[in-house]
C-alpha positions, 0 to 999 in steps of 0.5 A: 500500499502506499501511504502519503501524509505530506504538507508543503508550504509556500507564500502563495499556496499550501498543499496539505494531503493524506491518503492510503492508496491500495497496491495494485490498482489505479489511484486517480489525483483529480482536481482542477488546475493548479489544486496541487496535484503534480507538486503531489506526485512529485513529492511521492517521487522525490523530486520535491521534498515536504516541509513536513510528513511521509511516504510510504510504499509497501514496507519501505519509508521513502520519506520521513521529515522528522527521522530525516529519511529522504531516499533519492528519486533514482533509488525509489524504483518509481516510474514517472510519465510526464504530461509531454513525454520527454524522450531522447530526441537523438534516440530511436524508440527502441533505444528510448526503451532500451535506457529504461531497461539500463535503469534497472539492471539490478531490480527484479524484472517485472516486464520484459521488453518484448512483452511491452513492445507488444503490449503498446503496439510499438513493433512498427515504431522501433526504428523512428526517432521522436520526431517522427512520432505522433503525440499519442505514440510519443506517450506509448513510448514514454510508458513502455520506457518507464515501465521498463525501468521495472518501477514498484510504482507508476506515476503518471502526471496528465499524460494525455493532457498535451494530445488531442482528443483522437490520440487521446482515445488512441493511448486510453486502451493501452493504458487499460491493458496496462492496468489489467495485465500487471499487478504494478500500482499507479497514480494517474493525474488528471483534471478529465473526470471521464479518464478517472471513471475509465481507469481508476479504482481509488480516487483523491480529490484536491482543490485549491491545495486540500484534500477534499476526500479520498475512497473508491471512485464508486463512492465519491462519485456520489459525494457533494465534494466532488460536485463542488469540483465538477459542477452538477452536470457531471454528477452521477452514479459509477456502476459496474455491469456484466455483458450479457449480449453485443450487438455489433451491427448497432454498437450496443450491448446488454448489461446486467447491473444490480437488479436489472438489465440495461442497454448501452453503446459499447464497442469491443467488450465481449460477453462476460466482461465486466464494463464500467458505466456512469449514470449521470443525475441529469439523465435519471427519471424517477417513476412510482411505477413502470413508465409507459409511453416515453422514450425511456431506453432502460429502466431498473428497479430501485429503492430511494434511501436518502433525499438532500438539498445540494449547493445547486437549488436541487435535490439529489435523490440516492437510489439502491440498485 
């Protein structure tokens, strides 16, 4: 488990965060620009020192301000994927990947060169230079180089922020494959909540240097702290369902969710696979009896468990499905 409790004070900004991230899995650090996300992961990596606090990874203390412990960044076995890839321009793709291997000569091998090349779809790119790559391809190479350093923990600081929407959709499946294939814990920084929903299992909410909340994504998706960041239009429930039928012609699938079945637009999910979906509160109609004569496609039997007012003049209704 990754345990973090740090404080870093500056005249214009104070960051204070304390959380425990389960390993393996992806913990997302989510918040608006300027909330302290990059500062936080830099303290985890050892690139920045906290004014007070500690960082522990499994049984090892990496930082402890009271005890005077500060393991250098290069000895922490933490991989780091930056927003701007930071590949060596004079090396080919293969050379950049091999550089990651050189850094890990004494480390136990978690993943091999051929496995990374296959997983990230890099076989056709190995002889190219970074300037010959698209933004999405550069990020895939950067991710591969970080993996080949045999990290105990992988930090990804908004790795998709500098590429366009099409390239972003190109890279996301590779991140999902990495999550599902290896047991390497990851901390994923983002200010795009759809990325968090798609990738993460655990969530840390930051705003203005303060940690608002932390916990499983499915729980925090309903919390008012999240609504204060994303606004009322993106608040909703995060559910997991099992694919029971696929209609490739129309790009849809039937999912078993709770006590009911829903039809959703999804591609590439075979029967039997688990799929995560977000149901936005604004898209839900409540009815005391079965609905007829409306264009509503899905209906799920639910039980009202709580009703509360929010800060936007609306009423939030919590349902158990």
